[in-house]
C-alpha positions in Angstrom: 0.0 0.3 0.3 1.5 3.5 -1.2 2.1 5.0 2.2 0.8 8.2 1.0 -2.5 6.9 1.1 -2.5 5.1 4.7 -5.5 5.6 6.9 -5.1 6.2 11.0 -3.3 3.4 12.4 -4.7 0.7 14.8 -4.1 1.1 18.3 -3.8 -1.6 20.8 -3.6 -1.1 24.1 -1.9 -3.6 27.1 -4.1 -3.2 30.4 -2.4 -4.3 34.2 -3.9 -3.6 37.4 -0.6 -2.0 38.5 2.9 -1.9 37.8 4.5 -5.9 37.4 1.8 -7.6 35.9 3.8 -8.0 32.6 2.2 -5.3 29.9 5.8 -4.4 28.6 6.3 -7.7 27.9 3.5 -8.8 26.7 3.3 -5.7 24.3 7.3 -6.9 23.7 5.9 -10.3 22.8 3.2 -9.4 20.3 6.0 -7.4 18.4 8.5 -9.7 18.2 5.6 -12.2 16.6 4.7 -10.0 14.5 8.1 -9.0 13.1 8.4 -12.9 12.8 5.6 -13.2 10.0 7.1 -10.3 7.8 5.5 -7.3 9.7 7.5 -4.0 9.8 8.4 -3.6 14.0 10.4 -0.7 15.7 10.5 0.5 19.6 9.7 3.8 19.8 9.9 3.7 24.0 10.0 0.5 25.9 11.2 1.3 29.7 12.9 -1.6 31.4 12.8 -1.0 34.6 15.6 -2.6 34.8 13.7 -6.1 34.8 16.4 -8.7 32.5 13.3 -10.5 31.3 11.7 -7.9 30.0 15.1 -6.4 28.3 15.7 -9.8 26.5 12.7 -9.2 24.5 14.6 -6.3 22.9 17.1 -8.6 21.2 15.9 -9.2 17.4 13.5 -5.7 17.2 15.1 -2.7 15.6 14.9 0.3 18.3 14.6 3.9 17.3 16.8 5.8 19.2 16.2 8.5 22.2 16.5 11.8 22.1 18.0 13.7 24.7 16.3 17.0 26.2 17.6 19.5 28.6 15.6 20.5 31.1 16.3 22.9 34.1 20.6 22.0 33.9 19.2 18.3 33.4 19.1 16.0 30.1 16.4 13.8 30.0 15.3 11.1 27.3 12.3 11.3 25.5 10.7 9.3 22.3 11.8 10.9 19.5 8.6 11.2 17.7 9.4 12.8 14.7 12.1 10.4 13.8 9.5 6.9 14.1 7.2 9.3 12.0 10.1 9.8 9.0 11.0 5.4 9.6 7.0 5.0 9.0 7.2 1.7 10.7 3.9 -0.4 10.2 3.6 -1.0 14.2 5.5 1.1 16.6 5.7 -0.2 20.2 5.6 2.6 22.6 5.2 1.9 26.5 3.8 4.0 29.1 0.8 5.6 27.7 0.2 7.8 30.3 4.1 9.4 30.8 4.2 12.7 30.9 7.2 14.6 28.3 9.2 17.0 29.4 9.1 20.3 28.5 10.9 21.2 24.7 9.3 17.9 23.2 6.5 18.2 20.1 3.1 17.0 22.9 2.7 17.2 27.0 2.0 13.7 27.4 2.8 10.4 25.4 -0.5 9.8 24.3 -0.5 13.1 22.6 2.8 11.1 20.6 0.7 8.3 19.8 -2.0 10.3 18.8 0.3 11.7 16.2 1.4 8.3 15.1 -2.0 6.8 14.2 -2.8 9.8 12.2 0.6 9.1 10.6 -1.0 5.8 9.5 1.5 3.9 12.1 -0.1 1.5 14.1 0.8 1.2 17.8 0.9 -1.3 20.0 1.0 0.5 24.2 0.9 -0.2 27.8 -1.4 1.3 30.9 -2.0 0.7 34.1 -5.9 1.3 35.8 -5.0 3.4 38.1 -3.7 6.0 35.4 -7.3 6.6 33.9 -8.8 9.5 34.5 -11.7 8.9 35.9 -10.3 6.1 38.7 -7.9 8.6 40.2 -10.0 9.5 43.3 -11.2 5.8 43.6 -7.1 4.6 43.2 -6.0 7.2 45.3 -8.3 6.1 48.0 -7.5 2.7 48.2 -3.5 3.1 47.7 -3.1 6.6 49.7 -1.2 7.4 46.5 -2.5 10.3 43.5 -1.5 9.5 40.7 -0.5 12.6 38.6 0.2 11.0 35.5 -3.1 10.7 33.7 -4.8 9.6 30.8 -8.5 10.3 29.7 -10.5 7.4 29.6 -11.5 7.9 26.1 -8.2 7.7 24.8 -8.2 3.8 25.9 -12.1 3.4 25.4 -11.5 4.6 21.6 -8.5 1.3 21.1 -9.6 -0.9 19.0 -8.1 -3.4 21.4 -7.6 -3.8 24.9 -6.4 -6.7 26.1 -6.0 -7.3 30.3 -2.5 -8.5 31.6 -4.2 -10.3 34.7 -2.1 -12.0 37.8 -3.2 -13.0 40.6 -1.8 -10.6 44.1 -0.1 -13.7 45.4 1.7 -14.1 42.2 2.7 -10.3 41.7 3.7 -10.5 45.1 6.0 -13.7 44.9 7.6 -11.8 41.9 8.4 -8.7 43.6 9.7 -10.7 46.4 12.4 -12.9 43.9 13.4 -9.0 42.7 11.4 -9.6 39.5 10.3 -5.7 39.6 12.2 -3.7 41.9 15.3 -4.1 43.0 16.3 -5.3 46.4 16.5 -2.8 48.6 12.9 -1.6 47.4 11.1 -4.8 47.9 10.1 -4.4 51.6 9.2 -0.9 51.8 7.0 -1.6 48.2 5.6 -5.0 49.5 4.1 -3.2 53.0 2.7 -0.2 51.2 1.4 0.4 47.6 1.8 -3.6 46.8 -0.3 -5.1 49.5 -2.5 -7.6 48.7 -5.4 -5.8 49.7 -4.8 -2.8 47.2 -3.6 -5.6 44.4 -7.2 -6.9 45.0 -9.1 -3.9 44.4 -6.7 -2.4 42.0 -7.7 -6.4 40.0 -10.9 -5.7 40.6 -11.0 -2.0 38.9 -9.5 -3.4 35.9 -11.6 -5.9 35.3 -15.1 -4.3 35.9 -14.5 -1.2 33.8 -12.9 -4.0 31.1 -16.4 -5.5 31.4 -18.0 -2.0 30.8 -16.3 -1.9 27.9 -17.4 -5.3 26.4 -20.7 -4.4 27.1 -20.2 -0.9 24.6 -18.9 -3.1 22.3 -21.5 -5.6 22.5 -24.4 -2.7 22.4 -22.5 -1.0 19.2 -22.7 -4.6 17.2 -26.1 -5.1 18.4 -27.5 -1.7 17.6 -25.2 -2.3 14.1 -26.8 -5.6 13.1 -30.6 -4.2 14.8 -30.9 -6.7 17.4 -33.6 -5.9 20.0 -34.0 -9.3 21.7 -32.0 -9.5 25.2 -28.4 -10.8 25.4 -28.2 -12.4 28.9 -24.3 -11.6 29.1 -25.1 -10.2 32.2 -27.9 -9.7 34.4 -29.0 -6.1 34.0 -32.4 -5.1 36.2 -34.7 -2.6 35.6 -36.8 -1.2 38.8 -39.8 0.8 37.7 -40.6 3.5 40.5 -43.7 5.6 40.6 -43.0 7.9 43.4 -45.7 6.4 45.7 -45.0 4.9 49.1 -43.4 1.1 47.9 -40.9 2.9 45.6 -38.3 2.5 48.4 -39.6 -1.5 48.9 -38.9 -1.7 45.2 -35.3 -0.3 45.2 -34.5 -2.5 48.1 -35.7 -5.7 46.8 -33.8 -4.5 43.0 -30.7 -4.2 44.9 -30.6 -7.3 46.7 -31.1 -9.0 43.7 -29.1 -7.7 42.1 -26.3 -8.5 44.7 -27.2 -11.9 44.5 -26.4 -12.2 40.6 -22.5 -11.9 41.1 -21.8 -8.1 39.7 -25.2 -7.9 38.2 -26.0 -4.1 37.6 -29.6 -2.5 38.3 -31.5 0.9 37.1 -34.1 2.4 38.4 -36.4 4.2 35.9 -39.3 6.6 36.4 -41.7 7.2 33.1 -43.2 10.6 33.0 -46.7 9.5 31.9 -48.6 11.3 29.3 -51.6 10.4 30.0 -52.4 12.4 32.9 -51.1 10.0 35.7 -50.3 12.2 39.0 -46.6 13.2 38.5 -43.7 12.5 41.2 -42.0 15.4 43.3 -39.5 16.8 42.6 -38.1 16.5 45.9 -39.3 12.8 46.4 -37.8 12.4 43.4 -34.7 13.7 44.4 -34.7 11.3 47.1 -35.4 8.2 45.2 -32.3 8.8 42.7 -30.3 9.5 46.0 -31.1 6.4 47.6 -30.6 4.6 44.3 -27.2 5.9 44.0 -26.6 4.8 47.5 -27.3 1.6 46.8 -24.8 1.0 43.9 -27.8 1.8 41.5 -28.3 4.4 38.7 -31.3 6.6 38.3 -33.1 7.3 34.9 -35.9 9.4 33.6 -38.3 9.0 30.5 -40.9 10.1 28.9 -43.4 8.2 27.4 -47.0 8.3 26.5 -47.7 4.6 27.7 -45.8 3.6 31.1 -45.6 0.0 30.2 -44.5 0.2 27.1 -42.1 3.1 28.3 -40.8 1.0 30.5 -40.0 -2.1 27.9 -38.5 0.3 25.3 -36.5 1.3 28.2 -35.3 -2.7 29.5 -34.6 -3.5 25.9 -32.3 -0.6 24.9 -30.0 -1.5 28.3 -30.1 -5.3 27.4 -31.9 -6.0 30.5 -32.9 -9.5 31.9 -35.1 -8.7 34.4 -37.7 -5.8 35.0 -38.9 -5.2 38.6 -42.6 -4.0 39.1 -44.4 -3.2 41.8 -47.9 -4.7 42.2 -51.0 -2.7 41.3 -53.0 -1.1 43.7 -55.8 -1.7 41.6 -59.2 -4.2 42.1 -59.3 -7.6 40.8 -62.3 -6.2 39.0 -60.5 -3.2 37.5 -57.5 -5.2 36.5 -59.9 -7.2 34.4 -61.8 -4.9 32.9 -59.1 -2.6 32.2 -55.4 -4.5 32.5 -52.5 -2.5 34.5 -48.7 -1.7 34.4 -47.8 -5.0 35.4 -50.3 -7.3 33.2 -49.0 -5.4 29.9 -45.5 -5.8 30.8 -45.8 -9.4 31.9 -47.1 -10.1 28.9 -45.2 -8.1 26.1 -41.8 -8.7 28.2 -40.8 -11.9 25.8 -37.4 -13.3 26.8 -36.9 -10.4 29.7 -38.4 -11.7 33.1 -40.7 -9.9 35.5 -40.6 -9.6 39.1 -44.2 -8.2 40.1 -42.9 -7.3 44.5 -46.3 -7.1 47.2 -46.0 -4.1 49.1 -48.3 -2.5 52.1 -49.9 -0.5 49.2 -51.3 -3.2 47.5 -52.9 -5.0 50.2 -54.4 -1.5 51.0 -56.0 -1.3 47.6 -55.4 2.4 47.1 -55.4 4.8 44.2 -57.4 3.1 41.5 -56.4 5.2 38.8 -58.8 5.5 35.6 -56.8 5.9 32.1 -58.5 9.4 30.6 -59.6 8.7 27.1 -56.9 8.8 24.6 -57.9 10.1 21.0 -55.3 8.2 19.0 -55.8 6.2 15.4 -56.6 2.7 17.3 -59.7 4.5 19.5 -60.7 6.6 16.6 -61.0 3.1 14.3 -63.0 1.4 17.5 -65.0 4.4 17.5 -65.9 3.7 13.4 -66.8 0.3 14.4 -68.8 1.1 17.2 -70.8 3.5 15.5 -71.2 1.3 12.2 -72.5 -2.0 14.3 -73.6 -1.0 16.9 -76.5 0.5 15.8 -77.7 -2.7 14.0 -76.6 -4.7 17.2 -78.8 -2.3 19.6 -82.0 -3.0 16.6 -81.6 -6.5 16.7 -82.1 -6.3 20.6 -84.8 -3.8 20.5 -86.6 -6.3 17.7 -86.0 -8.9 20.1 -88.1 -7.3 22.9 -91.0 -5.3 21.4 -93.2 -5.3 24.4 -90.4 -3.6 26.9 -89.8 -0.6 25.2 -91.7 2.6 23.1 -90.4 5.0 21.1 -89.4 7.4 23.5 -87.1 4.7 25.4 -85.6 3.5 21.7 -85.1 7.0 21.0 -83.0 7.6 24.4 -81.0 3.9 24.1 -79.6 4.9 20.4 -78.7 8.7 22.1 -77.0 6.3 24.6 -75.2 4.7 21.6 -74.3 8.1 20.2 -72.6 9.6 23.6 -70.6 6.3 24.4 -69.2 6.3 20.4 -68.6 10.1 21.2 -66.3 8.6 24.4 -64.8 5.8 22.7 -63.8 7.6 19.4 -64.2 11.5 19.2 -66.7 13.5 17.2 -66.4 12.0 13.8 -67.1 8.4 14.5 -69.9 10.1 17.1 -71.5 11.8 13.8 -71.5 8.5 12.3 -73.7 6.9 14.6 -75.8 9.4 15.1 -76.7 9.6 11.3 -76.7 5.7 11.5 -79.0 6.0 14.8 -81.6 8.3 12.7 -81.8 6.0 9.6 -82.2 2.9 12.1 -84.9 4.6 14.3 -86.5 5.9 11.4 -87.0 2.5 9.3 -87.5 0.1 12.5 -89.4 2.1 15.1 -91.0 5.3 13.8 -94.4 4.4 11.9 -94.5 3.5 9.2 -92.4 0.4 9.8 -90.1 -0.6 7.2 -90.5 2.8 5.4 -87.9 6.0 5.1 -91.1 7.9 5.4 -92.5 9.3 8.3 -96.1 9.5 9.3 -96.7 11.9 11.7 -95.0 15.0 11.8 -94.5 15.3 15.2 -91.9 12.1 14.5 -90.4 13.6 12.1 -89.5 16.9 14.4 -88.8 14.2 17.1 -86.6 12.4 14.7 -84.4 15.4 13.1 -84.3 16.6 16.9 -82.6 13.5 17.6 -80.0 13.8 15.3 -79.1 17.3 16.0 -79.0 17.0 19.8 -76.4 13.6 19.0 -74.3 15.6 17.0 -74.3 18.5 19.8 -73.7 16.2 22.6 -71.0 14.2 20.4 -69.1 17.6 19.6 -69.3 18.3 23.6 -68.4 15.0 24.5 -65.5 14.8 21.7 -64.8 18.3 22.5 -64.1 17.7 26.8 -62.5 14.7 25.7 -59.9 16.7 23.5 -59.4 19.4 26.3 -59.0 16.5 28.5 -55.9 15.2 26.4 -54.6 18.6 25.9 -54.2 19.1 30.2 -53.2 15.5 30.8 -49.8 16.3 27.6 -49.8 20.1 29.1 -49.1 18.5 32.8 -47.1 15.8 31.6 -44.8 18.3 29.8 -44.7 20.9 33.1 -43.7 17.9 35.1 -41.1 16.6 33.0 -39.4 20.4 32.5 -39.8 20.0 36.6 -37.5 16.7 36.5 -35.6 18.7 33.8 -34.8 21.6 35.9 -34.3 19.7 39.3 -31.9 16.7 37.6 -29.7 19.6 35.8 -29.6 21.7 39.2 -27.9 18.4 40.2 -26.2 18.2 37.3 -24.2 21.5 37.9 -22.2 22.6 34.5 -21.7 19.3 33.0 -22.1 19.3 29.2 -22.4 15.4 29.0 -24.8 15.0 32.3 -27.1 17.4 29.9 -26.8 15.4 26.8 -27.4 11.9 28.7 -30.2 13.6 30.3 -31.8 14.5 27.0 -31.2 11.2 25.6 -33.2 9.5 28.2 -36.4 11.9 28.3 -36.8 11.4 24.5 -35.5 8.4 24.1 -32.4 8.8 21.9 -29.5 6.9 21.3 -27.5 10.0 21.2 -26.5 14.0 21.4 -24.1 16.1 20.6 -23.3 20.2 20.8 -22.3 21.1 17.2 -20.4 24.1 16.6 -19.8 26.1 13.5 -18.3 23.7 10.6 -19.9 20.9 12.0 -17.4 21.1 14.7 -18.4 18.5 17.7 -18.3 20.2 21.2 -19.8 17.4 23.3 -21.1 14.2 22.8 -22.7 11.4 24.2 -24.0 8.1 23.6 -24.5 7.0 19.7 -21.7 9.3 17.6 -22.9 12.0 15.2 -20.3 13.3 13.3 -22.6 16.5 11.4 -25.5 18.3 11.9 -27.3 17.2 8.8 -27.4 13.3 10.7 -29.5 14.5 13.7 -32.7 13.5 13.9 -34.0 16.7 16.0 -32.0 19.9 16.6 -32.4 23.2 17.8 -29.9 26.3 17.8 -28.4 26.9 21.1 -26.9 30.2 19.9 -25.7 31.9 17.1 -22.9 29.2 16.4 -23.8 26.0 18.0 -27.0 23.8 17.8 -27.7 20.9 20.6 -28.8 17.5 18.1 -30.1 14.3 18.8 -30.1 11.0 16.6 -32.5 8.2 17.5 -35.8 8.9 16.0 -37.8 11.8 14.8 -39.2 14.0 17.3 -43.2 15.1 17.5 -43.8 19.0 17.4 -45.4 18.7 20.6 -41.2 17.7 22.1 -40.2 20.6 20.3 -40.8 22.8 24.0 -38.8 20.5 26.0 -35.7 20.3 23.1 -35.6 24.2 23.6 -35.6 24.0 27.3 -32.4 21.9 27.0 -31.1 24.2 24.3 -31.7 26.7 26.6 -29.9 25.6 29.6 -26.7 24.6 27.7 -26.9 28.2 26.6 -27.1 29.2 30.1 -23.9 26.2 30.7 -21.9 28.2 28.1 -22.4 31.6 29.5 -21.2 30.4 33.0 -18.2 28.7 32.1 -17.5 31.6 29.7 -18.4 33.9 32.6 -15.6 31.5 34.8 -13.2 31.5 32.6 -13.2 35.4 32.2 -13.3 35.5 35.9 -10.5 32.9 36.3 -8.4 35.5 33.7 -9.4 38.5 35.5 -8.3 36.8 39.1 -5.1 36.2 37.6 -4.5 39.2 36.1 -5.1 41.1 39.9 -2.8 38.6 41.2 -0.5 39.3 38.7 -0.6 42.9 39.1 -0.7 42.5 43.2 2.1 40.3 42.5 3.9 43.1 40.9 3.4 45.8 43.4 4.6 44.1 46.1 7.6 42.8 44.4 8.2 46.4 43.3 7.7 47.7 47.0 9.8 44.7 48.7 12.3 44.2 46.0 13.3 48.2 46.3 14.6 48.1 50.0 15.6 44.0 50.0 18.0 44.6 47.1 19.3 47.7 47.7 20.4 46.4 51.5 22.9 44.0 50.8 23.7 46.0 47.5 24.9 48.8 49.7 26.5 46.7 52.0 28.7 45.1 49.0 29.7 48.5 47.9 31.0 50.2 51.0 32.5 47.0 51.8 34.5 46.8 48.2 35.2 51.1 48.1 36.4 50.3 51.9 38.8 48.1 50.7 40.0 50.1 47.5 40.5 52.7 49.6 44.7 53.0 49.6 44.3 56.1 52.2 43.3 53.2 54.9 45.7 50.9 55.8 43.4 47.7 56.8 44.6 45.0 59.2 43.9 41.6 58.4 41.5 41.2 60.6 39.5 44.3 58.9 40.2 42.9 55.5 38.6 39.5 56.7 35.3 41.5 58.3 34.3 43.3 55.0 35.0 40.4 53.1 32.7 38.3 55.2 30.1 41.8 54.9 30.5 41.0 50.8 30.4 37.2 51.0 27.3 37.4 53.5 25.6 40.1 51.3 26.5 38.0 48.3 24.5 35.0 49.6 21.3 37.3 50.4 21.4 38.4 47.3 21.6 34.8 45.8 18.9 33.5 47.9 16.4 36.2 47.1 16.9 36.1 43.1 16.7 32.3 43.8 13.1 32.8 45.9 12.1 35.3 43.2 12.9 33.0 39.9 11.4 29.6 42.3 8.3 32.0 42.3 7.9 33.3 38.9 8.4 29.6 37.7 5.2 28.5 40.2 3.2 31.1 39.0 3.4 30.0 35.0 3.3 26.0 36.0 6.4 25.5 34.9 7.8 23.4 37.7 7.8 19.5 37.1 8.4 17.2 39.8 9.9 13.6 38.8 9.2 11.3 41.8 11.0 8.8 43.3 12.3 7.2 46.3 14.6 9.2 48.2 16.4 8.5 51.2 15.1 11.1 54.0 18.1 11.3 56.6 20.9 12.3 54.3 18.7 14.6 52.0 17.5 16.4 55.5 21.2 16.5 56.6 22.1 17.6 53.0 19.8 20.2 53.0 20.9 21.8 56.2 24.5 21.6 56.0 25.2 24.9 54.7 22.5 27.0 56.7 24.2 29.0 59.1 23.3 27.7 62.8 23.1 24.6 61.4 24.8 22.7 64.6 21.5 23.7 66.2 19.3 21.4 64.0 18.4 18.0 65.5 17.5 14.9 63.2 14.8 12.4 64.0 13.8 9.8 61.6 11.9 6.3 62.2 12.4 3.1 60.4 9.5 3.4 59.1 9.9 6.6 57.0 13.4 6.4 56.2 11.8 6.3 52.2 10.0 8.8 51.1 7.9 9.5 47.0 9.6 12.8 46.5 11.9 15.0 44.2 15.5 15.1 45.9 15.8 18.5 44.3 13.0 20.1 45.3 12.2 18.6 49.1 15.7 19.8 49.7 14.9 23.5 48.9 11.8 23.6 51.2 13.6 21.7 54.1 16.3 24.5 53.4 13.4 27.1 53.3 11.9 25.8 56.5 14.5 25.8 58.7 16.6 28.9 57.2 13.1 30.3 58.6 13.5 28.8 61.8 17.0 29.4 62.6 16.2 33.0 61.9 13.7 33.7 64.1 15.0 30.9 67.1 17.4 32.6 69.1 20.8 31.2 70.0 20.6 28.2 72.2 17.6 27.5 71.5 16.8 24.3 68.9 15.5 23.3 66.0 13.7 19.7 65.4 13.4 18.1 62.2 11.1 14.8 63.2 9.8 12.2 60.2 6.8 10.5 61.0 4.8 7.2 58.6 1.1 6.3 59.1 -0.2 4.3 56.3 1.0 5.2 52.7 2.2 8.7 54.1 4.9 10.1 55.7 4.9 13.7 57.8 8.2 15.8 58.1 7.8 18.2 60.8 10.1 21.4 61.5 9.6 22.4 65.1 10.7 26.0 66.8 9.9 26.9 70.2 9.3 30.6 69.4 6.4 32.4 70.6 4.4 31.2 67.5 1.6 32.8 64.7 -2.2 32.7 65.7 -4.3 30.7 64.1 -6.2 33.7 61.7 -2.2 34.4 60.1 -1.3 30.6 59.6 -2.3 30.5 56.3 -1.2 34.2 55.6 2.6 32.9 56.2 2.3 31.0 52.6 1.2 34.1 50.4 4.0 35.7 48.7 5.8 39.1 50.0 4.6 38.1 54.0 6.1 38.4 56.7 4.3 37.1 59.8 5.2 35.7 63.0 7.7 33.4 63.0 9.3 35.1 60.2 11.8 38.0 61.3 10.9 41.3 59.8 13.3 43.4 57.7 14.9 40.5 55.9 13.8 38.9 52.7 11.0 39.5 50.5 8.5 37.0 52.3 8.8 34.8 49.8 10.4 31.6 51.4 7.6 30.1 52.9 5.3 30.5 49.5 8.3 28.8 47.3 8.3 25.9 49.9 4.5 25.2 49.7 4.7 25.8 46.3 7.6 23.1 45.5 6.1 20.9 48.5 2.7 21.1 45.9 4.4 20.3 42.6 5.2 16.3 44.3 1.8 15.7 45.1 2.3 17.0 49.1 0.9 19.7 51.3 2.6 22.3 53.6 0.9 23.3 56.8 1.7 25.2 60.1 0.6 24.3 63.3 1.4 25.1 66.8 4.3 23.7 68.7 2.9 22.1 72.5 4.9 24.3 74.8 5.0 27.3 72.3 6.3 27.9 68.8 5.2 26.8 65.2 6.0 23.4 63.5 5.8 23.3 59.8 4.5 20.0 58.2 5.2 18.6 55.0 3.2 15.6 54.3 4.0 13.4 51.0 3.6 10.0 49.9 5.4 7.3 51.9 6.6 5.2 48.0 6.2 6.0 44.6 4.2 3.5 42.2 5.3 2.8 39.1 4.1 5.4 37.2 5.2 8.0 39.0 9.0 6.8 38.7 11.0 9.5 36.7 
C-alpha cells in the first residue's frame, strides 16, 4: 500500500491492574510475533525498569534511538517522535501511555504522541495501568493512598481498537516482587508493605476487570445496534426497577439492590416514567430522594417520557439489554384489572424473554389509589369508534326488535342517544356523527311508523327524529371537545412535569455538558446527542456518534454558532418545547463557563498585578540593603588611604560574602516563585532516603549545628523529588533558625502512617496566631515566625509551591509548649508510574 494513502493506524492497548504484571513483556512479545511474520515493527520507547527478562525481549527488535532533552540543567531521554514518523514502520511499540513528556518536546503527554503516530498511519501497541485512567484517579487514591499525577483520558483508551487485560493474581505478583523481578532488592520490603499490599492489589485487579467488562458491554451494544438486534442477550444480569414515586418505591429499590447483589456483579437501574396520560407525577423533592437512595445502594437512576408507561418500561429495558424487570404489585382491584389491564399485566404480556418480577407491598394490600386511564384519541381509538358507530346501531336494533313489548319510541330514541354518546367517548366526534346518522336512519326505518319505510307519518315524529340527530351531533361534539381538552391538559401537565424533572435533575448536574446530553437522551428516548458548533465541530457528545448536523434526527439552536442535535427518532412538534428547554440550559452552561473563564483570567491578572506591585515595593529595599553593604565594603577595601589590618579585611570580605548570599537567596526565591506561578515546575518523583537528604539540606545553613534530626525506620524512604524537597526543607529550617534565638534548637522529625509520611520542622518561639497561619504561605508576607527586615517574604510561599508540585501538602500548626511547627505531608512510596 502506498504510504501516502495510509489510513489512521490501529491502536492496541495492554491494560494492567498494577506495575509488574507483565504489560511491557506482553507488548514486546506481540511485537516479536508480528516481526517473525514479516511485519515492519520498531520499538519507539520501552522502559524495562532494569528487569532482565523484559530487556531480553528487545534483542531481535529494531529500536529507534531516543533523543535527549535538556530541561532545568538536567538531560532527559524521551521518545523521538519525528524520527519514528520519518521511519514510517507498520507497527510501533510505545510503552507507558500516561507518561508526561519533558518540556521541550512536541507534546505534553505521550498519549498525544501516540495520536500523532496513529494519524500518520502507524499502528501502535502500548501499555497502561488501571490507576492512570482519569476517571479512576480518586478511587485509586482512596485505595492506595497515592494520587497519580500522570493520567490519561478514558476516551483515549476506550477508543482503542483492541484492549487486552494482562492479569495476575495478587499472590503471584507479590512472589514476583519477592524474587526481585519487579524492583531492586533494597526497595522490595518498602513496596510490599505499602503499594503492593495484597488488599491494594486485589482492589486494583477488581477495578481493571470491571472497567474492561464495561468496555466489552459497550462493544456488544454497538454490535447489537449495528445489526438491529432487539432481543435480550443475557450475558450479564441487568435489572430495571420501575418506580412511581409512591410509598412502595423504597421497597422496590431495596428489593432490586438485593437481587442484583445475589446475581454476582449484576447492575440495576431505577426507572421513572413521566407519563403523558394524566397520571399524578412525582414531586421533585421526592424524585431527588429516590435518586440519592438509588445511587447509595449502587444503582443508577433514569427518567424517560412515555405516553404509555408499560411500553416505556419495556423499551428502556430492551435498550439497556436488561434481563429482569421489577414492578410493584397493582393497587387496583381485581375487577378493575380484568376490565382494564394495568401496567404489570401489560409488561408481563409483552416482556418476551425478559423476566418480570411483581413485588408485593403494603400499599397493594390496601388497594389504594385506583387510577382510571383517561381517553386517548389515537388512531386505534378512532377505528374502534367507527366500528362501534357502524355495528352498534344494528346490534342495538336487533336487541330491541327481539323485545318489542318492553319499550316504546321514547325509550328506543334514548338508547340510540346513549350509543352516540358512548361512540363519542370511544372514538371522538367523527365516529359519533356517523353513529348519529346511522342511528337516525335505523330509528326511522325500524321503530317510527310507518315501519320498514323511510317515510314518517306523523310530523311530530319527524320533528323528534330530526331533533334526535341534532342533539346527538351536539352531544358528541361536546363530549369530543371535553375529551380533547382533557388530553391537551394532560399533555400540558406531563410536559410541565417533565420540565420540572429536567430543571431539578439539571440543578444537581451543575455545569456538566455530558450530564445534560445524557438526560436529553433518556427523556426523549434517543441513542445519542451532541453539541455541534459552526463547521460541524463536535464540541461535546454522548452515546451514539454524530459527525454532522445534517445527520441529526432532531436539532435546535443554542446560540448563533452552536446547536443541540440528537439521533434516534424524529420528535413530534409537541416535544420541541422540551428540546428548546435543553438548548436554553445548554446556553446557560456555556455562559457560565465563559463567565467563569473570564473571572479566572481577571483573578490571574489581579494576582499578577498585586504580585508585581508587592515585588517592586519589597525588592526596592531588600535589593538595596545587600548591594549597599557590598558597595561599602568593596569601596573600603579599595581605599588606599587606609591601612586595613588583616582582621579588618576579613570582616569586610565576610560582609561582601554575606550580602552576596542574601542576594543569591533573594534571586533564587524570585525565580522559583515566578516558575511556580507560570506552572513550569515539574517534579520527577522517585524514592529518596530522608535522613541523608535532610542533613544535606541543612549542612550549609548558618546555625545548622542547632538542628536535631530524628527519622523513624518506617519513614526512611519517601516519594519525592530530591532537589525540590531539599529546597523546601532548607527554606523551612532557615526560617526557623532565623527566628529562634540561640541557644534554642530546631527539630526535624519524621513519622509514617498508612501510605503517607510527615516531616515536621519544629521551633519553640512564640508562634503565629491561628488567623494568620494561612497568610504565612502567601507571597511577600512577613508574619509571626518570620523576622522582619530580611528577605521579601517568599521563602514559605516557595516551600508550599514546591511541596504541592510533588503531590504533597505543607501546613503550619502550633508547637506544644509554644512555637510553630511546619508539617510536610508526602506519599511514603512512589508508584511505578511516578518514577522518573
